[in-house]
C-alpha positions as CSV (number, residue, x, y, z in Angstrom):
1,X,-15.3,-11.8,-2.7
2,X,-19.4,-11.3,-2.8
3,X,-21.4,-12.8,-0.1
4,X,-23.7,-14.4,-2.8
5,X,-20.4,-16.3,-4.1
6,X,-20.7,-15.2,-7.3
7,X,-17.6,-15.2,-9.5
8,X,-16.7,-13.7,-12.7
9,X,-15.1,-16.3,-15.3
10,X,-11.0,-16.5,-15.3
11,X,-9.8,-14.0,-18.1
12,X,-9.4,-16.0,-21.3
13,X,-6.0,-15.6,-23.6
14,X,-4.8,-12.1,-23.8
15,X,-6.3,-11.7,-27.3
16,X,-9.8,-11.3,-25.4
17,X,-13.2,-11.6,-26.4
18,X,-13.9,-9.6,-29.6
19,X,-17.2,-8.2,-29.1
20,X,-16.4,-4.6,-28.2
21,X,-19.0,-1.7,-28.1
22,X,-22.0,-1.8,-30.0
23,X,-22.1,-5.1,-31.5
24,X,-24.5,-6.9,-29.1
25,X,-27.4,-8.6,-29.9
26,X,-30.8,-7.4,-28.6
27,X,-30.9,-10.3,-26.1
28,X,-27.8,-9.3,-24.4
29,X,-28.5,-7.7,-21.3
30,X,-26.4,-4.8,-19.9
31,X,-25.7,-7.0,-16.9
32,X,-24.6,-9.8,-19.3
33,X,-22.1,-7.7,-21.1
34,X,-20.8,-5.8,-18.1
35,X,-19.9,-9.2,-16.6
36,X,-18.7,-10.0,-20.1
37,X,-16.1,-7.1,-20.1
38,X,-14.7,-7.6,-16.8
39,X,-13.8,-11.3,-17.9
40,X,-12.0,-10.4,-21.2
41,X,-8.9,-10.0,-19.4
42,X,-8.4,-6.6,-20.7
43,X,-6.9,-3.8,-18.6
44,X,-9.5,-1.2,-20.0
45,X,-13.3,-1.9,-19.4
46,X,-14.8,0.2,-21.7
47,X,-18.8,0.7,-21.1
48,X,-19.4,3.6,-22.8
49,X,-23.1,2.9,-23.8
50,X,-24.6,6.2,-24.4
51,X,-22.0,7.2,-27.0
52,X,-22.8,4.0,-29.6
53,X,-26.5,2.8,-28.4
54,X,-29.3,4.0,-27.3
55,X,-29.6,2.7,-23.9
56,X,-27.3,3.7,-21.3
57,X,-26.1,1.6,-17.7
58,X,-27.4,4.0,-15.4
59,X,-27.6,3.5,-11.4
60,X,-28.9,-0.4,-12.0
61,X,-25.8,-0.9,-14.2
62,X,-23.4,1.1,-11.9
63,X,-24.3,-1.3,-9.4
64,X,-23.8,-4.2,-11.3
65,X,-20.2,-2.8,-12.2
66,X,-19.7,-2.1,-8.6
67,X,-20.1,-5.6,-7.7
68,X,-17.5,-7.0,-10.4
69,X,-14.6,-4.1,-9.1
70,X,-16.0,-6.2,-5.5
71,X,-14.6,-9.5,-6.6
72,X,-11.5,-8.3,-7.9
73,X,-10.4,-8.3,-11.4
74,X,-6.8,-7.5,-11.0
75,X,-6.3,-7.0,-14.3
76,X,-8.7,-4.1,-14.9
77,X,-7.0,-0.8,-14.4
78,X,-9.1,1.8,-16.6
79,X,-12.7,2.1,-16.5
80,X,-15.0,4.1,-18.8
81,X,-18.2,5.1,-18.0
82,X,-19.1,8.3,-19.6
83,X,-22.7,9.1,-21.4
84,X,-24.4,6.5,-19.3
85,X,-27.1,8.3,-17.0
86,X,-25.2,7.7,-13.9
87,X,-26.8,9.7,-11.0
88,X,-25.4,10.5,-7.8
89,X,-27.0,7.3,-6.3
90,X,-25.3,5.0,-8.9
91,X,-21.8,6.9,-8.3
92,X,-22.2,6.2,-4.4
93,X,-22.8,2.7,-5.2
94,X,-19.8,3.1,-7.6
95,X,-17.4,4.2,-5.3
96,X,-18.2,1.2,-2.6
97,X,-17.1,-1.1,-5.5
98,X,-13.9,0.9,-6.0
99,X,-13.2,1.0,-2.5
100,X,-12.9,-2.8,-2.4
101,X,-10.6,-2.7,-5.9
102,X,-7.0,-2.0,-5.8
103,X,-6.3,-2.2,-9.6
104,X,-8.2,0.4,-10.9
105,X,-6.4,3.4,-11.3
106,X,-8.2,5.7,-13.8
107,X,-12.1,6.1,-14.2
108,X,-14.2,8.4,-16.6
109,X,-17.4,9.2,-15.4
110,X,-17.9,12.2,-17.7
111,X,-21.2,13.3,-19.3
112,X,-23.3,11.5,-16.3
113,X,-25.5,13.6,-14.5
114,X,-23.7,13.4,-11.0
């Protein structure tokens, strides 16, 4: 668990949040969406922002994903992060979160400048 006492919400019913890729209002930040995607209770967290959105997660977003992974999220088994402008430093931070997470067994980082 996080040293800052940060916690993700308990996942809702298996139906989950219906706002998936590309339907965010401009006021939503990447961090807010990342946390929302992890809190859905879905096994697959799809954050392929660069495919259907003009913005990308980048290394800053990878750090938020890493923090979410560090908090546990045992329901998440698959993480899609392709097309996000994640560099080597972002991948290293992401690796730190993955090292503390026991449930993610599939990861996609395709089309990132690693």
